[in-house]
ZAGU-133827 format. One record per residue: x, y, z of N, C-alpha, C, O, CB in turn; residue in three letters. Coordinates in steps of 0.1 Angstrom, whole numbers, plus 5000, padded with zeros to 4 digits. Each point is the difference from the previous one (the first is absolute). Glycine has a CB too. Layout:
<recs>
XYZXYZXYZXYZXYZALA;...
</recs>
This chain:
<recs>
438842662167498949984996498950065009500149985012500949854976MET;498150215008498950065005499049885007499749914992500550304989ALA;499449785030498849915004499050004994499550115000501049915018ARG;498949904974498650025000498950035007500149945011500749974979PRO;498150175007498950055011499449884998499849954989499850315012ARG;500049705012499149895004498350034999499149924999503150015018LEU;497950244984498350035003500050134987500550125002499049825035ILE;500150034952499550094990499350155009499550015011500049764970SER;500850315011499250155002498849955001499349995010502050194977ASP;498249774998498349965002499549925014498950015005501249974969GLU;500749945029499549915016499850155006499050074999502949655008GLN;499250335000500150095008498850144999499450045009503149854989ILE;497550154989498750084999498749945002499250065006502050054980LEU;498649755009498549975003499949955015498950005006500649924968ALA;501650065031499949965016499650165009499349995010502949774988THR;498350354997500250125005498350024996499350055009503850034988MET;496249904991498750054999499149955007499050065004501449984977ARG;500149785022499249935005499650045020498950005007502349824969SER;500250215026500050045015499150155000499350035010503549844998CYS;497250214983499750125000498649995002499450065009502450034979VAL;497249815001498749955002499949955013499150065006500749894971PHE;500849975029499549945011500350075013499449985010500849834978GLU;500850285010500450105016499950134997500550085008501349795002HIS;497650184978500050135000501550074993501149945000497050035021GLY;501850174975500850054994501650035008501150034995496650074992PRO;502149865028500750065011500949855002500949985008497050245005GLN;501849694979500949895005501249975003500850054992498149914999VAL;501749995018501550015002500649924989499449914994500550115032SER;501350024973501149954993500149845004500049914992501350335007LEU;498949745015500149895006499249904996500549894996500050245019ASP;498049894984498949904999500349984981499549904995498250215031VAL;502949964965500249994988501049884997500049904993499350355005VAL;501849825010501449895001499549885004500249904993501650265013ALA;497649825005499849885006499349914992500149885003499950225016GLY;499249934971499349964990500849924989499749894993499050305014ARG;502249894994501249954989501249975008501150054996498250104984LEU;500749795028501049965008501250084994500849974990498249775017ASN;501050384999501450084996499850105010499050005006501449974966VAL;500650125030500150115009499750124995500250034988501349855024THR;497850224997499650164993501650044993500250054989497650055033PRO;502949884987501550074992499949964981500350084991501649845036PRO;497549964973500349934984499050064993500149994987500649795018ALA;498350285000498850064995500550134996499750024988498649865025LEU;502350214992500550115001501250014993500350114996498649915022LEU;502049894979501050024994499949984983500650054991500449885032LYS;497549954978499549994982499150134997500050054989499949685010ARG;499550305011498750164993500850145006499550104995497449755010PHE;504150165004500550115004499250055014500750065008500049984966GLY;497949935027499650075010498449915001499649934991502050345004SER;497849755016498449965003499250054986499649944991500450115039ARG;500050084972499250084988500049954990498949974995501550215012ARG;501149804986499949974987499649854995499549984988502150195011GLU;498549735011499649885000498250034999499449954991503049945023LEU;497050184996498750004997499750084985499149954993500650045034MET;500950104970499750044987499949924991499049984992501850185012VAL;500449774995500049914988499249895002499849934990502450145005GLN;497349905014499149865004498750024998499349915000502150025016ALA;498150234984498650014999499750104988498950064998500849895029LEU;501450084965499650094988499649924989500449884997501350305010ARG;497349904986499749914990500649964987500650094995498049985017PRO;501449824981500949954992500050124988499050064998500549665008PRO;501650314989500250074986499249984988499350084992502849925017GLU;498149884990499249964988498949874998500049904992502350215000ASN;496449935019499349875001499849974993499850074990499649945021PRO;500449804988499449964987498649994996499749914992502250005009ALA;497350175005498650064996500450054987499549974990499450085033VAL;502050044978500150144990500749914987499650034989500950225030LEU;500649624985500249944991499049934992500349964988501450075023ALA;497449944994499149934993498950084991499649954990500949885028ARG;499150314988499550084993500650084986499350054992499649945030LEU;502749994979500550014989499949954989500050044988500850015025ALA;499349814993499649894988498750034993500150014988501049805026ASP;497750204990499250094991498849855000500349895004501750334978GLY;496949825015498849904998500449914990500850044992497450105016PRO;501349754989499849914993498549964995499150075003503149895007ASP;497749914983498949974994499049975006498950024995502349934994GLU;499050005025499249945009498950095005500350125002501749745004ARG;496950084996498750095006500750115009501049985007497149824993ALA;501250295000500350145006499849975018500850055008498350124967LEU;499949755027499649935017501549945003500750045009496449874988SER;503149994995501249965006501350085005500649995011498549844976GLU;501350255000500650055003500350155009501050055004498949784979GLN;499050195019499950105011499849935014500650055010498350124974LEU;500549745018500449925009501649955009500149995012497749974973ALA;503050025005501549995001500450135004500650025011499849794971GLU;499250315011500550155000499650045016500850045008498750024963VAL;499549935031499550025013500649925011500350075010497749984978LEU;502349825012500449915008501050035002500250015013498849844982GLY;502350194996501150055001500150155010500750015010499449864965GLY;499250205022499750135008499749995013500450075009499050014973TRP;499549815020499749965018501349995001500750095003497049775002LEU;502749994993501249935003500950145007500050045012499949754967ASP;500650265009501050145003499750105011500950075006499449934970PHE;498350015026499750155008499849915015500150065011498550134967ILE;501149685021500149935013501350005006500250045012498049824981GLY;502950114999501350005004500750105004500949995008498949874980GLU;499650295005500850095002499450135013500550095006500249834966VAL;497950015027499150115012500649985016500250105007497249864978MET;502849945018500649955013501550095002500350065010498449674988PRO;502150264992501050044997499950195003500650065009499949684973CYS;498850325009499750125002499750045011500650115004498949874978VAL;499849985024499350015015501350015012500350095007497349754983VAL;502950035010501349975008500650145001500250065010500349684981ALA;499850314995501450114996499250135005500750085006500749824970LEU;497450125023499450115005500150015014500550105007498149894974ARG;500749875025500349995016501550035008500150045011498149774985GLU;502950154995501149995008500950174999501250025004498849664991SER;499150404999500450134998501050064990500450115000498949865019GLY;500949924973501150064987499550044993499249944993502249955006ILE;499050245000499450084987499649954984500849944992500650225022PRO;497249884982499649924988501250034988500449914993496750125014HIS;503550114992500850004988501649945000500850024991497650175005ASP;501849745016501149935003499649864994500949925000499850225021GLU;498249814974499749835001499550024985500449914992498550005037VAL;500350214965499249964989500650114991500350115004497449775007PHE;502450094978500150054986498850054993499449914994502249955004ASP;497950285002499050044995499749934988499049944998501350275013VAL;500849814979499649964985500049825001499249954993502150304993ARG;499349685021500049875001498849965006499449914994503050095006ARG;496950055013499449945010498650054997499149935004503050045013ASP;497650144976498850074997498949904995500349934991501050275004SER;497549795012498949954997499650034982499449934992500050105037PRO;501350084972499950054982500849914989499849994988500150275021VAL;500849694997501049904990499449894998500049944988502150125019ARG;497049885002499349884999498750014995499549894996501850045019PHE;498050194985498950024991500150074985499050014992500250005030ILE;502150044976500750014987500249864993499649994988501550225022ARG;499349714995500349844995498749984996499850014988502049885026ALA;497250074994499149935003499150104986499249934993501349965038LEU;499750234965499150064990500949984990499350004990499450175022HIS;502449814985500749954990499349864996499449984989502850165019ALA;498049775003499349884994498649984996499849924992501750015020TRP;497650164993498650004996500050074981499249964991499950085042LEU;501850044966500150074989500349884991499249994990501450245019GLU;500349694992500349884994499049934997499949954989501950055021LYS;497449985000498849915002499250054991499649914992500550045030ALA;499550174975499250074994500450004985499250014991500350115031ALA;501849874976500449994985499649874996499749984988502450175013ALA;498049765009499949834994498150005000499349914994503549935021LYS;496650274991498450004997499649915013499049935000500950084969GLY;500950015040499649925013499150065008499249945007502649974992LEU;498450245001499250105007499750104993500550034989500249925028VAL;498350144992499650114990501150115004500550015011496749944989GLU;503250154988500950095003499850105007501050085000499649864984PRO;498550115024499750105007500349985013499849895004498850174983HIS;501850035020500050025013500749895008499549945009498550204987GLY;503549834997500949915004500950045014500349935009499750004965LEU;500150185024501250065013498949985012500249915008501750314978GLU;496849885015499349945012499549874999499249995009500250224995THR;500649684988499449895005501249925006499849925009498450084973ALA;503250045012501649985007499850035015500449925009501050174970ALA;497950045022500150065019499449915006500549935009499450314990THR;498849764995499149915006500249865005499749965011499350174976ALA;501649805003500249895003501349975013499949945010499050044964MET;502350105021500950025017499450035007500149935011501550124985LEU;497850055004499450085014499149905007499950015012500150234977GLY;499349665003498949875011501149945004500050025012497749914976ALA;503350005008500649945005501150045013500349945010498949974967VAL;501150205016500850045014499250055014500550005012501250074971GLN;497149965012499050035012499749865006499949985012499050254978THR;500949695003499549865005501149945008499749935010498850044970ARG;503050045015500949975011500150115014499849985012501449894967VAL;499150225016500050155013498749955010500150005012500650264969PHE;498149715013499149985011500049885006499349985010499350174981THR;502449745005500049865008501050065010499850015012499749764969ALA;501850285012501250005010499150115014500149985012502549994965HIS;496750135020499550075013499049945007499850035011500750164980VAL;498749725004499349915009500649905004499349945008499050114985MET;503249895003500549905009499449864991500149895005499950275022LYS;499249864957499749914996500549894996501150054997498050095003GLN;501149714996501149954995498949994983498849975000503149895027VAL;499150174962499249984989500349834996501049964996499250324998LEU;498549655007500049834998500550004984500250094992497449825027THR;502549954979499849974985499250004996499950014988501149925011ALA;497650065012498850004993499450144997499150024991500649755018ARG;500850345001499750114996500650074992499450104996499749885018ALA;502050004983500750054991499649974984499850084990501849915029ARG;498249884982499149924987498850114997499950074991500549665017ARG;498850255000498750064998500150154998499250044993499749775020GLU;502150294994500150124999500550034983499850114996500649905033PHE;500349874964500750064990498949934990499950064989502949985019LEU;496549884994499249964991498550104998499450004989501849755017ASN;498350335005499350104999500650134994499550084992499549815025ASP;502050114988501250144987499949974990499450084993502549965016LEU;498749824985500050004989499149964992500249994988501450015019THR;496949974998499149994992499150164997499450024989500649725020GLN;500350365003499450104993500950114995499650114995498549835018PHE;503350014988500150094987500449964984500250074990500550075029PHE;499449724985499349944986499050044992500150024988500549845021THR;498250155000498950054993499950194996499350064992499549705022ARG;502250284996499950144996500950034988499750104993499849955030ALA;501749864974500950064993499849924985500450064990501350015034LEU;497849814975499849944988498850054990498850025002502349815012THR;499750174975499050074985498649955003499849915008502150074972PRO;497150085013498549965005500349874989499849895004498450385003SER;502449734980499849874989500649905006499649904995500550214985GLY;500949885033500849895003499449965014500749935007501550144978ARG;496549975018499849965014499349875001500349935010499650304995ARG;499349734986499649874997500749885000499649895005499350244986GLY;502549915002501049915000500749975009500449895003499650154982ARG;500250095024500450035011499749845012500649915006499050404986SER;499049765006499549915012500049865000500049935010498750244992ALA;501349804982500149835000501349994999500249894994497750034994ASN;503350145014501149965002500749925012501149974999498850194987ALA;
</recs>
């Protein structure tokens, strides 16, 4: 009978990510193994090579939860409430992915070895949000015009905020996150809400 694994692949990948963020993409496997109380050869046996361990630890998820939430479509709640959830999910997702993408770039691993253009392209996320907005328009929650531009602007605003914080080495505190999402949500709610619903939306 095979011995059960005491440390899961997920634990190893999470530890590798943590060590990369703390020490940089050239972190030694000795450091990673030490955190896990295993040996470097044990990690290599599991993943084949340090390069493969790095790629698997830092590669974006294939089906992020934020896309699943968009696929569910909007419900009957106020637009502002739903936009706050959508943009908050995107902010959290980009906040997790951005350091991984930067570390992979610094590691020298070729982009096409890590990213699937069809799966990881920002266009995929823009299309998903565009489709969500179209469903919202069918419910009368948003104006039915310029929705692809709106989707691009919303996701771009969130991505720029995260990128700026990363470059400036700023910590996006809970308060800063809340204030940013509130401002962004209010802006796009005002821009997208049909004129006949604006009064009701403001009082919701």
